[in-house]
N, C-alpha and C positions, 0 to 999 in steps of 0.2 A: 464537364467533370466525369471522368470515367476511369474505372480500374481495369478495364479490359486490356490485355496485353499478351503478346506472344512469349513474354519473359516469365520466369518463375518468380512470382511476387514474394514468396517466402524467402528467397535469396536476394533478389534485386532491391527490394525496399530497404532492408537493413544494410545492404552494401552501398546505399546512397545513389542508386541509378536513377531515381526519380526526384527531381527538385521539390515537388509538391507533396511528397509522401514521407512518412516516417513509421518505424515499427515501435511498438510498445509491448513489453512482456511484464505482466504484473503477477506477483505470487505472494502468498501469505501463509501464516501458520498461527494457530492458537492451540495451546495444550490444555485449555480449560473451557471447552465447549460444553455447556450444561443443558439442563432441561428448560431452556429459555432461548430466545433469539440471541445469538452470539456472533458478532462480526468476526471474520477471519483476519485478525491483525495482532501485532505483537503485544498490545496492552491487555488483550483478553487472555491473561495468563493467571497462574495460581497466586502470584504475588499481588498484582494490581487488580485483577478481576473487573476491568472496565469492559463490559460486554459489548457496548455499542459505541462505535466511533462517532465523535461529535466534531463538526466543522466549526471554525470561527464564525461569529455573527457578522463580521466585517473583516476587511484586510487588516491583519494585525502583525506588528513586530512580534517575533517569538524568541523567548529566552532558551538558550541551549545550555544544558547542564548535565553532568554525570553524577551518579551515586557513588563514584569512586574517585578519590583524590589522585589516583594513578593516571587517570585520563586527563593529562595536563599538557597542552601545547605550549604553555609558557615555561615549562621545565622539561626539556627534551631528555633529561636523564631518567625520567620515569618510563615504565614499560608499557603504558597504555596508549590510548588514542590521543593524537595531537589535534586533529581537525576533522570536521565533517562537511561534506557537500550537501547542501539543502536544495531540493528540487520542488517546485510548485508553481502556483499562479499568483499574479499580482492583483491589484484592485480592479484592473480591466479584464481579468481572467486570461491574461496572456502569460505564456511560459516565462519563468525566470528562475535563476539558480545562483547560488553564491557559496563561497567557502567560509566557514566559521571556525575560529579557533575554539577548542574546548579547554576550559580552565578548571578542570576537576569539579568540585562541588560548588564552585562559584558560577553564577549565571552570566553568560555573555549574550547580548541581543543580536539578532540578525540585522543587517543593514536595511534590507527590504522588508516591506509589509506583505504578508501572504494571506490570501483568501482561502487557499488550500495548500497543504504540503502533502505530497503523496510518495516521497522517497527521501531518505537520508543515507549517505554512504560515508563510512570512515575513509578519509583520503590520506591520512598520515598517522603512523604509529611508530613508536620507538622499538628497536630491537626486532623488527619484522613482525610485531604482534598486532593486536587489534584492540577494540575497546574492552576494558576490564569490568566497568560498571554498566548500569542501564543509562543510556543517553536519551534525553527527552527534549522535545520542542514544545514549549508551553506558550499559548497565546496570551500576550499582555491584555489586560482588562477582562477578557473572557475567562482566563485561568484554566482553559481546557488543554489537555495534552493532545496535540494534533498528530504527532508522529513519535515513534519510540524505537530505539535499537536495543535489543536484548544483549546481555553480557556475552561477549565472544562472537556475536553474529556478524559484525562488520557492516551491516546495513539493515534497513527496515525490512520486515516481512509482512506486508499489508496488501491484501487482495482488494485494494481500494484505489480508484483513480478518477480524476475529473477531466472531461474532454475540454481542451482549451478553447478560448474565443477564436472564431473564424476557422475552426477545424471541424471535420466530421470523422467519427470513428467507425470503423467496420470491424466487428468482433469476429474473428475466424474460429475461435473455440474457447471453451472453458473446461476446467477439470477440477477434480477433488479426490482426496484420498484420506483414509483413516488408519491410524496406528492400530495394529491388531493386538488382541490379547487382553487388554485391560479396559473395561471389564469384558468378560466373555459374552458373546452373543449380543453385543451392543449394536445400535443402529443410529444413523444420523441422516437427517434431511438437509441438504445443502441447496441454497436458493441464490440465484442471480437476481440482483435488484438494481434498478436504474431510477434515478430522480432527474427527470428532464427539467430544463429551465430552473436550475438550482439557484440562480440569482433572484428568483421570486420567492418571497418568504413563505408562501402557502404551498409550495411544491412539495410533493410527497414521494417517497420511494414506492415503486411498483414492481411486483414480481414479474420477471421475464422468462424464467425457466427454473425448474427444480428437479433434483435428483435425490434418490435414496441410496444409502450405503449400508451394507450388513457386514459385521465383523466375520461372520461365518463364510462369506463368499465374495461379493463384489465390493471390496474395500478400496478399489480405485476405479474412477469413472472419468472418461473424457467425452465431451459432447462437441463435435464439430458443427458449425453453422454452414449450411449450403442451401440457398445463398447466404452470404455473410450478413450478420445482424448489424443494421445501421443505427448509429446513436448520434444525436445532434450535439452541437457545441453546448458548453456549460452544463453538461449532464454529469452527475455523480454516478459512479458505478461501484458496486461493492458485492461481496459474497458473504453469506451468513449461514450459520448452522443452527440446527435445533436437534438435540440429542435425546436418546432414550435413557441415558444415565449421565451423571455429572463427570466432569474432568476428562472428556475425550480429547485426543490429540488429532486435530484436523488440519490438513493443508489444502489450499485451493488457489487457483489462479486463472488468468485469462490472457489472451493474445489479441492485440489490436493492430490495425493499419490506420494511421491518421492521414487524412487528405485535406489539403487547403480548400476552403470554400471558394 
């Protein structure tokens, strides 16, 4: 198993030149990072204020629902989202995805059960639009929101990912930025966290890197890894912020190369 090549991996991996490798670009945003640990994902916002992302306790069917009746794939005369593609991992921690019709404020379940959902994308919308309401994926039994699409966003914005079974991830970089101006002179520490062996109940998130941002200066930071940062299968990866003031608008993300074990 080797990533050494004469080719440009940043081009050739996403182009599909390697049968055993794939590219992953994860990016998230929270407009409500407070003076507490706040994961960088859609639901950590002023409306929901769910600061910490919570994974299902087991592979669960998820109910997909919108807060707007306009997001209705059963009535294509409406102007909102018709369907979403759900991406995640099954009970064996293998990749799976499916297309789910959105039925407005009525819940429709996924066909598959998901131990993780790390992305949802609006795949159909009337009149060239996108989702009007907030679309959520809620785990049956656990009742936890695993993923969320903000109104008008068209897809999840969550700096969260889980390395699939029989894969190894190599992180090439992570980055973070802060909306300037409100409040003045604010600061935020952003932390890269990894929970290895996430299939073991006692596994905990461990800090792997941290950066600080100041509104007055370095409000955007990128950190390349050289050599790349190796992360084993079934590891949860997320980015989290801790601010000097409430309601900071923080974006963050990371880039991975997945390789078959």
